[in-house]
C-alpha positions in Angstrom: 4.0 -0.6 -4.5 4.9 -1.3 -8.5 2.0 -2.5 -10.2 2.5 -3.5 -13.5 -0.8 -2.8 -15.8 -1.9 -4.7 -18.9 -4.8 -2.9 -20.9 -4.9 -2.2 -24.3 -8.0 0.2 -24.3 -6.0 3.9 -23.8 -8.3 6.1 -21.7 -9.0 3.1 -19.4 -4.7 2.5 -19.4 -4.4 5.8 -18.4 -6.9 6.9 -16.0 -6.0 3.4 -14.0 -2.1 5.0 -13.6 -3.1 8.0 -13.0 -5.3 7.0 -10.1 -3.2 4.2 -8.8 0.1 6.9 -9.1 -2.1 9.5 -7.0 -2.8 7.0 -4.6 1.4 6.3 -4.4 1.6 3.2 -6.1 4.2 3.3 -9.3 2.6 2.1 -12.2 3.9 0.8 -15.6 1.2 -0.1 -18.3 1.4 -1.8 -21.2 -0.6 -2.8 -24.4 1.1 -5.1 -25.9 0.8 -9.1 -23.9 4.6 -9.8 -24.6 6.0 -6.4 -23.4 4.8 -6.8 -20.3 6.0 -10.4 -20.7 9.4 -9.2 -20.7 8.6 -6.0 -18.1 8.5 -8.7 -15.5 11.6 -10.2 -16.2 13.2 -6.4 -15.8 12.0 -5.4 -12.8 10.7 -6.4 -9.2 7.0 -6.0 -9.8 3.9 -6.8 -6.2 0.8 -6.7 -7.8 -0.3 -7.5 -12.1 -3.2 -6.0 -13.0 -4.1 -7.7 -16.2 -6.6 -7.7 -19.0 -7.2 -10.9 -20.7 -7.8 -9.8 -24.6 -4.7 -8.1 -25.4 -2.7 -7.4 -28.2 0.2 -10.6 -29.0 -0.5 -12.7 -26.1 -3.3 -12.5 -23.6 -3.6 -11.8 -20.0 -4.2 -15.6 -19.5 -1.5 -17.1 -21.5 0.9 -14.3 -19.7 0.1 -15.1 -16.6 0.3 -18.7 -17.0 3.8 -18.6 -18.4 5.0 -17.0 -15.9 3.6 -19.1 -13.4 5.0 -21.9 -14.7 8.5 -20.2 -14.7 8.6 -19.2 -11.4 7.0 -16.7 -11.2 4.2 -16.0 -8.4 3.3 -11.9 -7.9 -0.4 -12.3 -7.6 -2.8 -11.3 -10.3 -5.7 -9.0 -10.5 -7.4 -9.7 -13.9 -10.0 -6.7 -15.1 -11.9 -7.6 -18.2 -15.4 -7.7 -19.6 -15.3 -12.0 -20.2 -18.9 -13.1 -17.6 -18.5 -16.7 -18.9 -18.1 -19.3 -16.0 -15.5 -21.5 -17.4 -13.1 -18.4 -18.4 -13.5 -17.5 -14.7 -12.4 -20.5 -13.8 -9.5 -20.4 -16.3 -8.3 -17.4 -15.3 -8.4 -18.9 -11.0 -6.6 -22.1 -12.6 -3.6 -20.1 -14.0 -3.1 -18.4 -10.2 -5.0 -15.1 -10.6 -6.2 -14.1 -7.1 -9.3 -11.8 -8.2 -10.9 -11.1 -11.3 -13.0 -6.8 -11.9 -15.8 -6.9 -14.7 -15.5 -4.5 -16.9 -16.6 -1.8 -16.1 -15.8 -0.8 -13.1 -15.4 2.1 -10.6 -12.0 3.3 -9.7 -12.8 3.7 -6.2 -13.2 -0.8 -6.6 -10.3 -1.3 -7.9 -8.5 0.9 -5.6 -10.2 -1.7 -2.6 -9.8 -5.0 -4.6 -6.1 -3.4 -4.5 -6.1 -3.4 -0.8 -7.7 -6.5 0.2 -4.9 -8.4 -2.0 -2.0 -6.3 0.0 -4.5 -7.1 3.1 -4.1 -10.8 2.1 -0.5 -10.9 1.4 0.3 -8.5 4.9 -1.8 -11.6 6.9 -1.0 -14.8 4.9 1.6 -17.5 6.7 4.8 -15.1 5.8 3.7 -12.4 7.4 6.8 -12.4 9.1 8.5 -9.8 6.6 12.2 -9.9 6.8 14.7 -6.6 6.2 18.2 -6.5 5.7 20.5 -5.7 9.3 18.7 -8.4 10.8 15.6 -6.4 10.7 11.9 -8.3 10.9 8.7 -7.7 11.5 5.8 -9.4 12.1 2.3 -8.3 10.8 0.0 -10.4 12.2 1.4 -10.0 16.2 2.9 -6.4 14.9 6.4 -7.6 16.9 10.1 -5.6 15.4 12.7 -7.5 16.5 16.3 -6.7 15.0 19.1 -9.1 15.4 16.5 -11.4 17.3 16.0 -8.9 20.3 12.8 -7.2 20.3 12.7 -3.9 19.9 9.8 -2.0 22.0 7.1 0.3 19.1 5.1 3.1 20.6 1.4 2.7 18.8 2.1 5.6 16.0 5.7 4.3 14.8 3.8 0.1 14.6 1.5 1.7 11.9 4.2 4.2 10.4 6.0 1.5 9.4 3.2 -0.4 8.8 2.2 2.0 6.3 5.8 2.3 4.4 5.9 -1.6 4.0 2.6 -1.9 2.1 4.2 0.9 0.1 7.2 -0.6 -0.3 9.5 0.0 -3.1 7.2 3.1 -3.3 8.7 6.4 -1.6 5.5 7.3 1.2 4.7 11.4 1.4 3.7 13.1 4.8 0.3 13.7 3.1 0.3 9.3 2.6 1.2 9.0 6.5 -1.1 11.7 6.9 -4.3 10.4 5.7 -3.5 6.6 5.9 -2.9 6.5 9.9 -4.8 10.1 11.1 -7.5 10.6 8.3 -7.1 13.9 9.0 -5.0 17.2 9.4 -2.0 16.9 11.0 1.1 19.5 11.0 3.9 17.8 8.9 6.2 18.7 12.0 4.7 16.3 13.8 5.0 13.6 11.6 8.2 14.5 10.8 9.2 14.1 14.8 7.4 10.3 14.9 9.4 9.6 11.7 12.3 10.0 13.4 11.7 8.5 16.4 10.7 5.1 14.1 14.1 5.8 12.2 15.7 5.8 15.9 14.5 2.1 16.4 16.2 0.8 12.9 19.7 0.5 11.4 20.2 3.4 10.0 19.8 1.6 6.1 16.0 0.6 6.7 14.2 3.5 6.3 15.6 6.0 3.6 14.8 10.0 2.9 13.8 11.4 -0.4 14.7 15.0 0.0 11.5 16.9 -0.9 9.9 13.6 -1.5 9.4 11.2 1.6 10.8 7.7 2.8 10.8 4.7 1.1 11.9 1.0 2.3 13.4 -0.5 -0.2 13.0 -4.5 -0.1 
């Protein structure tokens, strides 16, 4: 999952980048609003984390502009602002959540997970991949060329982890933490993953040697 972070406080920006990177997210940090705005047209982002009071273009102005441009990336504001009118303004521009500073990084993790769950369970719960592959998050149903493919429970969970971190590499350690929550032999994880890959076209799950696996969308 690619995340754009706009935060002009250096130490906070670096802390957030390092924390989210350790969780498996791909994070690009910016301190300048216009730089972040232009980056949105150079690369696809799945989530925006926006400070409000930043140089050249505020987080409010950035979100308002990209919404006018037709871009729909979900956005969370990171701000010390507490005035109700400010909050209303942010929601009017199309944010999906606020986190008031100061905050714990674990809270940020939970808020991001809630956004992901919302996206996975909204009306567009059908995730379409190449080669006619479609996965229905709500029904946990995989079809290929409109033919249902039966997945074992562990294969279903692995597919959902890969989709959760789409465009990001998922390591065996991340599968372990997300699915089992305890130590599992890497060879066991690879066996389950290979079984899943056999049920999908060859191009869906790519191997990044020495790093892990990725679904690119």
